[in-house]
C-alpha positions as CSV (number, residue, x, y, z in Angstrom):
1,M,-9.6,-8.8,-32.4
2,L,-7.2,-6.0,-31.4
3,K,-8.1,-2.4,-31.9
4,E,-5.2,0.0,-32.7
5,Y,-5.1,3.8,-32.2
6,I,-2.0,4.9,-34.1
7,A,-0.5,8.3,-33.1
8,V,1.4,10.5,-35.5
9,S,5.1,10.1,-34.7
10,P,4.3,7.9,-31.6
11,K,6.6,8.1,-28.6
12,A,5.5,4.7,-27.2
13,V,2.7,2.1,-27.3
14,I,0.3,1.6,-24.5
15,V,-1.4,-1.8,-24.1
16,I,-4.7,-1.5,-22.2
17,V,-6.2,-4.6,-20.4
18,H,-9.8,-4.1,-19.5
19,G,-11.6,-5.5,-16.4
20,A,-14.3,-8.1,-15.6
21,F,-17.6,-8.0,-17.3
22,E,-16.6,-5.3,-19.7
23,H,-14.6,-5.1,-23.0
24,G,-11.9,-3.1,-24.7
25,G,-14.4,-0.8,-26.5
26,R,-15.2,0.9,-23.3
27,Y,-11.7,2.5,-23.4
28,K,-12.2,4.3,-26.7
29,T,-12.2,7.8,-25.1
30,L,-9.1,7.1,-23.1
31,A,-7.3,5.5,-26.1
32,E,-8.1,8.5,-28.3
33,K,-6.8,10.9,-25.6
34,F,-3.5,9.0,-25.5
35,Q,-3.4,9.0,-29.3
36,S,-3.9,12.7,-29.5
37,D,-0.9,13.2,-27.0
38,G,1.4,11.1,-29.1
39,Y,1.0,7.6,-27.8
40,S,-0.3,4.7,-29.8
41,V,-2.7,2.3,-28.1
42,V,-3.5,-1.4,-28.5
43,V,-6.6,-2.7,-26.8
44,G,-8.5,-5.9,-27.2
45,D,-11.1,-8.2,-25.6
46,L,-10.1,-10.8,-23.1
47,P,-11.3,-14.4,-23.6
48,G,-15.0,-14.8,-23.0
49,Q,-15.7,-11.1,-23.1
50,G,-16.6,-8.5,-25.7
51,D,-16.2,-9.8,-29.3
52,E,-13.6,-12.4,-28.4
53,K,-14.3,-15.9,-29.6
54,G,-15.4,-18.6,-27.1
55,E,-18.1,-19.0,-24.6
56,R,-19.2,-15.7,-23.1
57,G,-18.5,-15.3,-19.4
58,H,-16.4,-18.4,-19.2
59,I,-12.8,-19.4,-19.1
60,K,-11.1,-22.7,-18.4
61,S,-8.1,-21.1,-16.7
62,F,-6.9,-17.7,-15.7
63,R,-3.8,-18.6,-17.8
64,Q,-5.9,-17.8,-20.9
65,Y,-5.7,-14.1,-19.8
66,I,-1.9,-14.4,-19.2
67,T,-1.4,-15.9,-22.7
68,T,-3.6,-13.2,-24.3
69,I,-1.7,-10.4,-22.6
70,I,1.7,-11.8,-23.7
71,G,0.3,-12.0,-27.2
72,W,-0.8,-8.3,-27.1
73,V,2.6,-7.2,-25.9
74,E,4.3,-9.3,-28.6
75,Y,2.1,-7.6,-31.2
76,A,3.0,-4.1,-29.8
77,R,6.7,-4.9,-30.2
78,D,6.3,-4.6,-33.9
79,A,6.3,-0.9,-33.6
80,D,9.8,-0.9,-32.1
81,L,8.8,1.6,-29.4
82,P,8.7,1.6,-25.6
83,I,5.7,-0.4,-24.3
84,F,3.6,0.4,-21.3
85,L,1.0,-2.0,-19.8
86,L,-2.2,-0.4,-18.3
87,G,-4.6,-2.8,-16.5
88,H,-7.9,-2.0,-14.9
89,S,-9.5,-4.0,-12.1
90,M,-9.4,-7.7,-13.1
91,G,-7.3,-6.5,-16.0
92,G,-4.9,-5.2,-13.4
93,L,-4.9,-8.5,-11.7
94,A,-4.2,-10.2,-15.0
95,V,-1.3,-7.9,-15.7
96,I,0.1,-8.7,-12.3
97,R,-0.2,-12.4,-12.8
98,T,1.4,-12.1,-16.3
99,L,4.4,-10.2,-14.9
100,Q,4.8,-12.7,-12.1
101,E,5.0,-15.5,-14.6
102,K,7.0,-13.9,-17.5
103,T,9.4,-11.1,-17.9
104,L,8.1,-8.9,-20.7
105,P,9.8,-6.1,-22.7
106,I,7.8,-3.3,-21.1
107,R,9.0,0.1,-19.9
108,A,6.5,0.4,-17.0
109,V,3.2,-0.8,-15.7
110,L,0.1,1.2,-14.5
111,L,-2.7,-0.4,-12.5
112,S,-6.1,1.2,-12.1
113,S,-8.1,-0.1,-9.0
114,P,-6.5,-3.5,-9.4
115,A,-8.7,-6.5,-8.2
116,L,-6.5,-7.8,-5.4
117,G,-9.5,-8.3,-3.1
118,I,-13.1,-8.2,-4.2
119,K,-16.0,-6.8,-2.2
120,N,-19.0,-8.3,-4.0
121,G,-18.4,-12.0,-4.1
122,A,-20.9,-14.9,-4.3
123,D,-23.5,-15.2,-1.6
124,K,-22.8,-17.6,1.2
125,P,-24.8,-20.6,-0.1
126,L,-23.2,-20.4,-3.6
127,E,-19.8,-19.8,-2.1
128,A,-20.2,-22.9,0.0
129,I,-20.9,-25.2,-3.0
130,S,-18.9,-23.3,-5.7
131,H,-15.9,-25.6,-5.3
132,V,-18.1,-28.6,-6.0
133,I,-19.7,-27.0,-9.0
134,D,-16.3,-26.0,-10.2
135,R,-15.3,-29.6,-10.5
136,I,-18.5,-31.1,-11.9
137,A,-20.1,-28.3,-13.9
138,P,-17.5,-25.6,-14.4
139,S,-19.4,-23.8,-17.1
140,F,-22.5,-23.4,-15.0
141,K,-23.4,-19.7,-15.1
142,V,-24.6,-17.4,-12.3
143,S,-26.1,-14.0,-12.7
144,Y,-24.1,-10.9,-11.9
145,P,-26.4,-7.9,-12.7
146,Y,-24.1,-5.0,-13.8
147,D,-24.9,-1.7,-12.1
148,P,-23.0,1.2,-13.7
149,K,-23.8,3.4,-10.7
150,V,-21.6,1.2,-8.5
151,V,-18.5,1.7,-10.6
152,T,-18.7,5.4,-11.5
153,R,-20.4,8.6,-10.6
154,N,-20.5,9.7,-14.2
155,E,-24.1,9.8,-15.5
156,E,-23.0,9.8,-19.1
157,V,-21.3,6.5,-18.6
158,W,-24.4,5.1,-16.9
159,E,-26.5,5.8,-20.0
160,R,-23.8,4.5,-22.4
161,D,-23.4,1.2,-20.4
162,R,-27.2,0.6,-20.2
163,R,-27.2,0.4,-24.0
164,D,-24.1,-1.8,-24.2
165,D,-25.1,-5.4,-24.9
166,K,-21.4,-6.5,-24.7
167,I,-21.3,-6.1,-21.0
168,L,-21.6,-9.5,-19.2
169,E,-24.4,-10.2,-16.8
170,R,-23.7,-13.9,-16.3
171,V,-20.4,-15.6,-15.6
172,S,-19.4,-19.2,-15.0
173,V,-18.5,-20.7,-11.6
174,R,-15.1,-21.7,-13.1
175,W,-14.5,-18.0,-14.1
176,Y,-15.3,-17.0,-10.5
177,K,-13.1,-19.6,-8.9
178,E,-10.2,-18.8,-11.3
179,F,-10.6,-15.1,-10.4
180,Q,-10.3,-16.1,-6.7
181,R,-7.3,-18.3,-7.2
182,A,-5.6,-15.6,-9.2
183,I,-6.0,-13.1,-6.4
184,K,-4.5,-15.6,-3.9
185,T,-1.6,-16.3,-6.2
186,A,-1.0,-12.6,-6.9
187,H,-0.4,-12.0,-3.1
188,S,2.0,-14.9,-2.9
189,K,4.4,-14.2,-5.7
190,S,6.8,-11.4,-6.6
191,L,6.3,-9.0,-9.5
192,T,8.9,-8.4,-12.2
193,D,11.1,-5.4,-11.2
194,V,9.6,-2.7,-13.5
195,P,8.5,0.8,-12.6
196,L,5.0,0.6,-11.1
197,L,2.2,3.0,-10.7
198,V,-0.9,1.9,-8.7
199,M,-3.9,4.3,-8.8
200,Q,-6.7,3.4,-6.5
201,A,-10.2,4.9,-6.1
202,E,-10.8,5.9,-2.5
203,H,-14.6,5.1,-2.5
204,D,-14.2,1.9,-4.5
205,K,-17.3,-0.3,-4.1
206,M,-15.8,-3.2,-6.1
207,V,-12.3,-3.9,-4.7
208,K,-10.8,-3.7,-1.2
209,L,-8.4,-0.8,-0.6
210,K,-6.7,-2.7,2.2
211,D,-5.8,-5.5,-0.1
212,T,-4.5,-3.2,-2.8
213,K,-2.3,-1.5,-0.2
214,R,-1.2,-4.8,1.3
215,W,-0.1,-6.1,-2.1
216,F,1.6,-2.8,-3.0
217,N,3.5,-2.6,0.2
218,A,4.8,-6.2,-0.2
219,Q,6.4,-5.4,-3.6
220,N,10.2,-5.1,-3.5
221,L,10.7,-2.9,-6.5
222,T,13.3,-0.3,-7.5
223,E,10.5,2.2,-8.2
224,K,6.9,2.1,-7.2
225,T,4.2,4.8,-6.6
226,Y,0.8,4.6,-5.0
227,K,-1.8,7.2,-5.7
228,E,-5.3,7.2,-4.1
229,W,-8.0,9.3,-5.7
230,P,-10.2,11.0,-3.1
231,G,-14.0,10.6,-3.5
232,M,-13.7,8.5,-6.7
233,Y,-15.4,5.3,-7.5
234,H,-13.9,2.1,-9.1
235,E,-13.5,3.2,-12.7
236,I,-11.2,6.2,-12.2
237,F,-10.8,6.7,-16.0
238,N,-14.6,7.1,-16.2
239,E,-15.1,9.4,-13.3
240,P,-16.2,13.1,-13.9
241,E,-12.7,14.1,-12.9
242,W,-11.1,11.5,-15.1
243,K,-8.9,14.0,-16.9
244,N,-7.0,14.6,-13.6
245,V,-6.3,10.9,-13.5
246,Y,-5.3,10.9,-17.1
247,R,-2.8,13.7,-16.6
248,Y,-1.3,11.9,-13.6
249,A,-0.9,8.7,-15.6
250,L,0.4,10.6,-18.6
251,N,3.1,12.3,-16.5
252,F,4.2,8.8,-15.2
253,I,4.4,7.5,-18.8
254,E,6.3,10.6,-20.0
255,Q,8.8,10.2,-17.3
256,H,9.6,6.7,-18.5
257,S,9.3,7.1,-22.3
């Protein structure tokens, strides 16, 4: 189910795509801030996460994410306003893969610590047999204990997330392999030529900065901007200094509205 934050006399619509393990509800504060500044927001839950129907922590194909994002953008078109896509982490990867497969009617795209290379993959024994499990038992689940201290330095977010029963702690082998395949494909295809802002946390413990930079440098776009946030952890919109990140993103959006 999509959640809408409708601004008074909105200037544009921002479609937010959340990351792995989490859900759209974690973007309430960010969405309300955009709303108060005159931008409507559409945010939902990706397949297998949050309140979305289907088996939790499992997808059959990464294309389910692509189809979902296309649907969210189509929904946003009803407002007849400029549309911006904002994707965080795996959501950023999903936005990239969507724009590599389909030209969408968006004004610009913003990526927050996009998952173009992950640091904390499966351990070596599981990695070694994961391709076999993917074929014979794709919905087999493995534990991935979520530690909020790894993604943000914000203690208020730590407490909120510890009470959040919608955050995943188990994902399927198929989900993991599709994630890996999507990363590989993202590095091998070109992005639709739209204005791009990539914002990356300097002290990211979840994704590899070198892979973010490698992907960014490979993009042949008319306009692209890379911003690295010193000292910040993965979830830059949840960091204690998140309002600085917000103002930077808002300025980019205002330049293209």
